C-alpha positions as CSV (number, residue, x, y, z in Angstrom):
1,M,0.1,-0.4,-0.1
2,L,1.0,3.6,-0.7
3,T,2.0,5.4,2.4
4,K,4.3,7.9,3.5
5,D,7.0,5.3,4.4
6,L,7.2,4.2,1.2
7,A,10.6,5.7,0.3
8,S,12.2,3.7,3.1
9,A,10.9,0.3,1.3
10,P,14.1,-2.0,1.1
11,N,15.8,-1.9,-3.0
12,D,16.9,-5.1,-2.8
13,L,16.7,-8.1,-5.5
14,E,13.8,-10.4,-4.4
15,S,10.7,-9.2,-5.5
16,F,11.5,-8.9,-8.8
17,W,10.8,-12.6,-10.7
18,M,13.0,-11.9,-13.9
19,P,11.7,-13.5,-16.6
20,F,13.6,-16.6,-19.0
21,T,16.2,-16.2,-15.9
22,S,18.0,-18.5,-13.3
23,N,16.8,-16.1,-10.5
24,R,18.6,-17.9,-8.1
25,H,22.0,-17.8,-9.4
26,F,21.4,-14.3,-10.8
27,K,20.7,-12.7,-7.6
28,K,23.7,-14.2,-6.3
29,N,26.0,-12.7,-8.7
30,P,24.2,-9.9,-10.4
31,R,24.7,-8.2,-14.3
32,M,23.5,-4.8,-13.9
33,L,22.9,-2.4,-16.6
34,V,22.7,1.3,-16.1
35,K,23.1,2.9,-19.1
36,A,22.9,2.4,-23.2
37,K,24.5,3.9,-26.3
38,G,25.2,3.0,-29.7
39,L,26.8,-0.4,-29.9
40,H,27.4,-0.5,-26.3
41,Y,25.5,-0.9,-22.4
42,T,27.5,0.8,-19.3
43,T,27.5,-1.7,-16.3
44,Q,26.7,-1.0,-12.7
45,D,30.5,-1.0,-11.8
46,G,31.3,1.4,-14.9
47,R,32.4,-1.0,-18.0
48,Q,31.6,-0.9,-21.7
49,L,29.7,-4.3,-22.5
50,L,29.7,-4.6,-26.3
51,D,26.0,-5.2,-27.4
52,A,26.6,-8.4,-29.4
53,T,23.0,-9.5,-29.3
54,A,21.2,-5.9,-30.3
55,G,19.3,-6.4,-26.4
56,L,17.0,-9.2,-27.8
57,W,17.4,-9.0,-31.3
58,C,15.6,-5.5,-31.1
59,V,17.8,-2.8,-30.8
60,N,18.5,-2.5,-34.5
61,A,19.4,1.3,-34.9
62,G,21.7,1.2,-32.2
63,H,20.9,2.2,-28.2
64,A,19.5,5.4,-27.5
65,H,19.6,7.3,-31.1
66,P,19.0,10.9,-30.8
67,K,16.3,11.1,-32.9
68,I,14.2,8.3,-31.7
69,V,14.9,9.8,-28.3
70,E,13.6,13.0,-29.0
71,A,10.7,11.8,-31.0
72,I,9.3,9.8,-27.8
73,Q,9.9,12.7,-25.5
74,N,7.7,15.4,-27.7
75,Q,5.0,12.9,-28.0
76,A,4.5,12.2,-24.4
77,A,4.4,15.9,-23.8
78,D,1.9,16.3,-26.6
79,L,-0.4,13.2,-26.5
80,D,0.4,10.5,-23.8
81,F,-2.5,8.2,-24.9
82,A,-5.3,7.9,-26.9
83,P,-7.3,4.9,-27.1
84,S,-7.8,3.1,-30.7
85,F,-11.1,1.3,-29.9
86,Q,-13.1,3.9,-32.0
87,W,-11.3,6.6,-31.7
88,A,-7.7,7.6,-33.2
89,H,-4.9,9.6,-33.7
90,P,-3.1,10.7,-36.8
91,K,0.1,8.9,-36.1
92,S,-1.1,5.4,-36.0
93,F,-2.7,6.0,-39.7
94,E,0.5,7.6,-40.6
95,L,2.6,4.5,-39.2
96,A,0.1,2.0,-40.9
97,S,0.7,3.4,-44.3
98,R,4.4,3.6,-44.1
99,L,4.4,0.0,-43.1
100,A,2.3,-1.0,-46.1
101,H,4.7,0.7,-48.5
102,L,8.0,-0.6,-46.7
103,F,6.7,-4.6,-47.0
104,P,6.2,-6.2,-50.2
105,G,3.4,-7.5,-52.1
106,D,-0.4,-6.8,-50.6
107,L,1.0,-7.1,-47.4
108,D,-0.6,-3.8,-46.9
109,H,-2.7,-3.5,-43.3
110,A,-1.4,-3.1,-40.4
111,F,-3.0,-4.5,-37.1
112,F,-0.8,-3.0,-34.0
113,T,0.1,-4.9,-31.0
114,N,2.6,-4.5,-28.2
115,S,4.9,-7.7,-28.5
116,G,5.8,-10.2,-30.7
117,S,3.7,-12.7,-28.5
118,E,0.7,-10.6,-28.9
119,S,1.3,-10.4,-32.8
120,V,1.5,-14.1,-33.1
121,D,-1.7,-14.7,-31.2
122,T,-3.3,-11.9,-33.3
123,A,-2.3,-13.3,-36.3
124,L,-3.6,-16.8,-35.4
125,K,-7.1,-15.3,-34.5
126,I,-7.1,-13.3,-37.5
127,A,-6.6,-16.7,-39.5
128,L,-9.1,-18.6,-37.9
129,A,-11.6,-15.5,-38.1
130,Y,-10.7,-15.3,-41.7
131,Q,-11.5,-18.9,-42.3
132,R,-15.0,-18.6,-40.6
133,A,-16.1,-15.2,-42.6
134,K,-15.2,-17.2,-46.4
135,G,-17.7,-19.5,-44.9
136,Q,-15.0,-22.3,-44.4
137,G,-15.3,-22.6,-40.4
138,T,-14.2,-26.5,-40.3
139,R,-10.9,-24.4,-41.0
140,T,-9.6,-24.6,-37.2
141,R,-6.3,-26.5,-37.1
142,L,-3.0,-24.2,-37.0
143,I,0.2,-25.9,-38.2
144,G,3.6,-24.9,-36.3
145,R,6.9,-26.2,-36.8
146,E,9.1,-28.4,-34.2
147,R,11.9,-26.0,-32.4
148,G,9.4,-23.0,-33.5
149,Y,9.6,-20.0,-31.3
150,H,6.3,-18.1,-31.4
151,G,6.3,-15.9,-28.5
152,V,4.6,-17.0,-24.9
153,G,1.3,-16.7,-25.6
154,F,-0.8,-19.7,-25.1
155,G,-1.7,-19.5,-28.8
156,G,2.3,-18.9,-29.8
157,I,3.5,-21.9,-27.2
158,S,0.8,-23.9,-29.1
159,V,2.2,-23.9,-32.2
160,G,5.6,-23.8,-31.1
161,G,7.8,-26.0,-30.9
162,M,10.5,-25.8,-28.2
163,V,9.7,-28.1,-25.5
164,K,10.7,-26.0,-22.4
165,N,8.5,-23.5,-23.5
166,R,5.6,-25.8,-23.4
167,M,6.1,-28.8,-21.3
168,Y,4.9,-26.9,-17.9
169,F,1.7,-25.4,-19.3
170,G,-0.7,-28.4,-19.9
171,S,-2.5,-29.5,-22.7
172,L,-2.1,-26.0,-24.7
173,L,-4.9,-25.4,-27.7
174,A,-6.6,-28.1,-29.5
175,G,-6.3,-29.0,-32.9
176,V,-2.6,-27.7,-33.7
177,D,0.1,-30.0,-35.2
178,H,3.5,-29.7,-36.3
179,L,6.3,-30.0,-38.9
180,P,9.7,-31.1,-38.5
181,H,12.3,-28.9,-38.0
182,T,14.9,-28.0,-40.9
183,Y,17.7,-28.8,-39.0
184,S,20.4,-31.4,-39.6
185,L,24.0,-31.2,-37.9
186,E,25.0,-34.5,-40.2
187,H,24.0,-32.3,-43.4
188,Q,24.2,-28.5,-43.0
189,A,26.8,-28.1,-40.3
190,Y,29.1,-24.7,-40.6
191,S,26.2,-23.3,-43.7
192,K,27.0,-19.9,-44.4
193,G,23.3,-18.6,-45.3
194,Q,20.8,-21.2,-46.5
195,P,21.7,-24.7,-46.7
196,A,21.5,-26.8,-49.4
197,W,19.9,-30.0,-47.6
198,G,16.5,-30.1,-46.5
199,A,14.1,-28.3,-49.3
200,H,11.9,-31.7,-49.0
201,L,11.0,-31.5,-45.1
202,A,8.4,-29.2,-46.7
203,D,6.8,-32.1,-48.2
204,E,5.6,-33.2,-44.9
205,L,2.6,-30.4,-45.1
206,E,1.5,-32.6,-47.4
207,R,1.4,-35.7,-45.2
208,L,-0.1,-33.3,-42.7
209,V,-3.2,-32.2,-44.8
210,A,-3.6,-36.0,-46.2
211,L,-3.9,-36.9,-42.2
212,H,-6.2,-34.2,-41.3
213,D,-7.7,-33.0,-44.7
214,A,-7.0,-29.5,-46.2
215,S,-10.9,-28.9,-44.8
216,T,-9.7,-28.8,-41.1
217,I,-6.6,-26.7,-41.8
218,A,-6.5,-22.4,-41.3
219,A,-3.0,-21.6,-41.6
220,V,0.5,-22.7,-41.5
221,I,2.9,-20.5,-39.4
222,V,6.9,-20.8,-39.2
223,E,9.6,-18.6,-38.9
224,P,11.6,-17.8,-42.1
225,V,14.7,-18.2,-40.1
226,A,14.4,-19.6,-36.5
227,G,15.9,-17.2,-34.3
228,S,15.3,-18.2,-30.8
229,T,16.1,-22.3,-31.1
230,G,19.4,-21.0,-32.6
231,V,19.6,-19.3,-35.6
232,L,18.1,-21.9,-38.6
233,A,18.1,-20.5,-42.0
234,P,15.8,-22.4,-44.4
235,P,17.2,-24.6,-46.7
236,V,17.1,-23.7,-50.4
237,G,13.7,-24.0,-51.8
238,Y,12.2,-24.6,-48.6
239,L,10.0,-21.5,-48.2
240,Q,8.8,-21.9,-51.6
241,R,7.5,-25.0,-51.8
242,L,5.4,-24.6,-48.3
243,R,3.9,-21.3,-50.4
244,E,3.2,-23.7,-53.3
245,I,1.7,-26.3,-50.9
246,T,-0.3,-24.2,-48.7
247,K,-1.7,-22.3,-51.9
248,K,-3.1,-25.6,-53.4
249,H,-4.8,-26.4,-50.3
250,G,-6.4,-22.6,-49.8
251,I,-4.4,-23.0,-46.1
252,L,-2.8,-19.2,-45.3
253,L,0.9,-19.2,-44.6
254,I,2.1,-16.7,-41.7
255,F,5.7,-15.6,-41.2
256,D,6.8,-14.9,-37.8
257,E,9.2,-11.9,-38.7
258,V,9.5,-10.7,-34.9
259,I,13.1,-11.1,-35.5
260,T,13.7,-11.0,-39.0
261,A,11.9,-7.9,-40.1
262,Y,13.4,-4.4,-39.7
263,G,16.5,-5.1,-41.2
264,R,18.0,-8.2,-39.6
265,L,18.5,-10.0,-43.1
266,G,19.8,-6.4,-44.9
267,K,16.4,-6.1,-46.2
268,S,12.7,-4.8,-44.8
269,S,11.8,-8.4,-44.1
270,A,12.7,-11.9,-45.0
271,V,9.5,-11.8,-47.3
272,E,11.7,-9.4,-49.0
273,Y,15.2,-11.3,-48.8
274,F,13.6,-14.7,-49.6
275,G,11.5,-13.7,-52.1
276,V,8.7,-15.7,-51.0
277,Q,5.2,-14.0,-50.2
278,P,2.9,-15.5,-46.9
279,D,-0.3,-14.0,-46.4
280,M,0.6,-12.3,-42.7
281,I,3.9,-11.7,-41.3
282,T,4.0,-10.6,-37.5
283,T,6.6,-8.3,-36.7
284,A,8.0,-6.3,-33.2
285,K,11.1,-5.7,-31.9
286,G,12.9,-3.4,-34.7
287,L,9.7,-1.8,-35.5
288,T,10.3,0.9,-32.5
289,S,14.3,-0.6,-32.1
290,A,12.7,-1.7,-28.7
291,T,12.7,1.7,-27.2
292,I,8.9,1.5,-26.5
293,P,7.4,-1.9,-26.8
294,M,5.2,-2.3,-29.8
295,G,4.2,-5.1,-32.6
296,A,2.8,-5.1,-36.0
297,V,0.6,-8.1,-38.0
298,M,0.8,-6.9,-41.7
299,V,-2.4,-8.6,-43.3
300,S,-2.9,-9.2,-47.3
301,K,-5.4,-6.8,-48.7
302,E,-7.3,-9.9,-49.6
303,I,-7.6,-10.9,-45.8
304,Y,-8.8,-7.0,-44.7
305,D,-11.3,-7.0,-47.5
306,T,-12.7,-10.4,-46.7
307,F,-13.8,-8.9,-43.0
308,M,-14.6,-5.5,-44.3
309,E,-17.0,-7.0,-47.0
310,N,-18.8,-9.8,-44.2
311,G,-19.0,-7.4,-41.7
312,G,-22.5,-6.6,-41.6
313,S,-23.7,-3.2,-41.1
314,E,-21.1,-0.3,-41.8
315,K,-21.3,0.3,-37.7
316,A,-20.7,-3.0,-36.6
317,I,-17.1,-3.9,-35.6
318,E,-15.7,-6.4,-37.8
319,L,-12.9,-8.1,-35.5
320,F,-13.5,-8.3,-31.8
321,H,-10.0,-8.4,-30.9
322,G,-7.5,-5.5,-30.0
323,Y,-5.3,-4.0,-26.8
324,T,-5.7,-1.3,-24.6
325,Y,-2.1,-0.2,-25.9
326,S,-2.3,-0.9,-29.6
327,A,-1.1,1.9,-31.8
328,H,-0.2,3.5,-28.4
329,P,0.8,7.4,-29.5
330,I,4.5,7.5,-27.9
331,A,5.2,3.6,-29.6
332,C,3.7,5.3,-33.2
333,A,6.1,7.8,-32.7
334,A,9.0,5.9,-31.6
335,A,8.4,3.6,-34.8
336,L,7.8,6.6,-37.4
337,A,11.1,8.2,-36.0
338,T,13.2,5.0,-36.2
339,L,11.8,4.0,-39.7
340,D,13.3,7.5,-40.7
341,V,16.6,6.4,-38.9
342,Y,16.7,3.3,-40.9
343,R,15.9,5.2,-44.2
344,D,18.0,8.1,-43.8
345,E,21.0,6.4,-42.5
346,G,21.1,3.5,-44.8
347,V,20.6,0.7,-41.7
348,F,19.5,-2.1,-43.6
349,E,21.8,-1.4,-46.7
350,N,24.8,-1.3,-44.1
351,A,23.3,-4.7,-43.0
352,A,23.3,-5.8,-46.0
353,S,26.7,-4.7,-46.9
354,L,28.5,-6.4,-44.1
355,E,27.1,-10.0,-44.3
356,G,30.0,-11.1,-46.3
357,Y,32.4,-10.1,-44.0
358,W,30.2,-11.0,-40.6
359,A,29.8,-14.7,-42.3
360,E,33.7,-15.0,-43.0
361,A,34.5,-13.4,-39.4
362,I,32.1,-15.6,-37.3
363,H,33.0,-18.8,-39.2
364,S,36.7,-17.9,-38.6
365,L,36.0,-19.6,-35.0
366,K,35.5,-23.0,-36.4
367,G,37.9,-25.3,-34.6
368,K,37.6,-23.2,-31.4
369,P,37.6,-25.8,-28.4
370,N,33.9,-27.8,-27.9
371,V,32.7,-26.0,-31.2
372,I,30.6,-28.2,-33.4
373,D,28.6,-25.7,-35.8
374,I,28.2,-22.4,-36.9
375,R,25.5,-20.7,-38.7
376,T,25.2,-17.4,-40.0
377,I,22.9,-15.5,-42.2
378,G,22.0,-11.4,-42.6
379,I,23.4,-10.2,-39.5
380,M,23.0,-13.5,-37.4
381,A,25.0,-15.7,-36.2
382,A,25.0,-19.2,-34.1
383,V,28.0,-21.3,-32.5
384,E,26.9,-24.4,-31.4
385,L,29.0,-26.1,-28.2
386,S,29.3,-29.8,-27.4
387,S,27.1,-30.1,-23.9
388,R,28.8,-31.3,-20.9
389,A,28.0,-34.8,-19.9
390,G,24.9,-34.6,-18.0
391,A,24.7,-30.8,-17.6
392,P,23.1,-29.5,-20.9
393,A,23.2,-25.6,-21.7
394,E,25.5,-24.8,-18.6
395,R,28.6,-24.7,-20.9
396,A,26.5,-22.3,-23.3
397,Y,25.8,-20.6,-19.7
398,D,29.4,-20.3,-18.4
399,A,30.3,-18.8,-21.8
400,M,27.8,-16.1,-20.9
401,L,29.0,-15.3,-17.8
402,L,32.7,-15.5,-19.3
403,G,31.7,-12.9,-22.0
404,Y,30.2,-10.5,-19.5
405,E,33.8,-10.2,-17.6
406,K,35.5,-10.0,-21.1
407,G,33.0,-7.1,-22.3
408,I,30.8,-8.8,-24.4
409,M,26.9,-9.4,-24.3
410,L,26.1,-12.9,-25.3
411,R,22.9,-14.6,-25.7
412,I,22.7,-18.5,-24.8
413,T,20.0,-21.1,-25.8
414,G,20.5,-24.2,-24.8
415,D,24.4,-24.6,-25.6
416,T,24.1,-22.5,-28.4
417,I,25.4,-19.1,-28.2
418,A,23.1,-16.7,-30.6
419,M,24.5,-13.4,-31.8
420,S,22.7,-10.5,-33.3
421,P,24.3,-7.2,-32.8
422,P,22.7,-3.7,-33.8
423,L,22.6,-3.3,-37.4
424,V,24.6,0.2,-37.5
425,L,27.9,-2.1,-36.6
426,T,31.1,-1.8,-38.7
427,K,34.0,-3.8,-39.5
428,A,35.9,-2.9,-36.2
429,H,32.5,-4.2,-34.0
430,I,32.4,-7.3,-36.0
431,D,36.2,-8.0,-35.4
432,E,35.8,-6.9,-31.7
433,I,33.3,-9.5,-31.3
434,V,35.1,-12.4,-32.8
435,D,38.1,-11.2,-30.9
436,K,36.0,-11.5,-27.1
437,L,34.2,-14.5,-28.2
438,G,37.6,-16.1,-29.3
439,S,38.6,-15.5,-26.1
440,V,35.9,-16.9,-24.2
441,L,35.7,-20.0,-25.9
442,D,39.8,-20.6,-25.7
443,E,39.1,-20.4,-22.0
444,L,35.9,-22.4,-21.4
445,A,36.0,-25.7,-20.2
C-alpha cells in the first residue's frame, strides 16, 4: 500500500521475478546495466559491454539514437495516450501507411500490438476468423513447426516447438500439429546462408494435409529464419515449397518475422530477402528499435477486404480483438522516427553490405574448443557447443558469464551462443565480437 513510509521500502533483488532467467544464480551474481549508447551498455560498475545481441534481437538502430529519443519525448508531452477502440490519432494511420509501403506485395494493412507474442496470437486469431468469414468455419487447425518460437502466449506456445516453453503448461490449444524442424548437423554443419539440404522437409505438410484434410486447416506459421532456437536458416527452396503447398490447399501462410523484419537480413523483411510472399507476417522488436514496446501484424489486402465485406452493418465491429495499448501514441512516434533512421542512415543497406564479412568472421571460430557448428545468415549467427555430460546448457551459460567479464553481451539458447548485434555495426565491431568470443571459447572448459 502507498504510505508515507514508501521511500523507506527496501531496494533489493528479491521482489522481481525475472523472465527466462535462473533467478537464484542471478541474484547471487547480478549483472546490472545502467546505461546504453550505440553498440554498448554500461554496467553498474562502470564497464563498457559490447552488445552482440541487440538486446534481445531488437535494438536494430543502436541504443539511445537521438532522433528516436527526441520523438518519444515530444510525443509524451503532446499526447500521452489515446484509445484505439472507436477513436484514433493521426500517427497510427501514418505509421500503418508507412509499413504498407515498406513490406512487399499486398501486405498493406497493419494491426498494431505491443509485442511479438501478441502479434502471433493476433495473427492466429485473424486466420481463424478469416476462414469463418469466408464460409470455411471447419478450418480451425493450426500448423506450427518443431523448434519454432512464436512467443509465450497460449497460441504461440501451442504452435511453437520448443519443449521447455510447452511442457509445463498443460495441453495448450487443441487442434494443433507440427512440421518437422529443418536442421541436420550431419547435412548442414557450418552453413553460410541457406543450407543446400532440406527442402524436401516442406513436403511433410502434404502428409499433414492427408492426415487431417485441407478442409480442417486454417493456417501454417513458421519463422523464415528460426531465431530463438539457434539461428536455423531455411534450406534452399523450402519456403517456396511451403508457399506452393499452402496455396494449393487454400491454407494461409504466416511468417513470424518478429526477429527478421526491419533489417536483420539486410532487407525490410525475410519476405523481401527470400522472395516468398505469405498472407500475413508478424513483427515487433525492430519496429521501434526496442525503445517502446510495439508490434504489428501485416495482413494481405484480400484478408482485410474479406472482413470488411462480411462485417454486416457499417456500424458493426469487423474483428473483436485488440489491446488497450494498440497503436499507443508514443510507440507510434518511436516507430516513425525509427523508420526515418533506417531510411536516412541506410541501416538496412549497411547490414546487407556486411553480411559476407560477418559470415567469414564468425566462421573463423571453427576449430575453437567445443565448437561443433556455426551458422550465419544476414547479421545473425549461432555458435553451437558440445554439451557437458549430464549438464546440458551449462557450457553456453558459463560462456555468457565469461563474456560478461570480458566485456561482451552474449545470448544463449541451450548450448548455442546466438548473436545479432545492432545493425549500425562496423567491421571493427565485428572484429571485436569475434576477438572477445574467441577468447571466451579458448578459456571455456
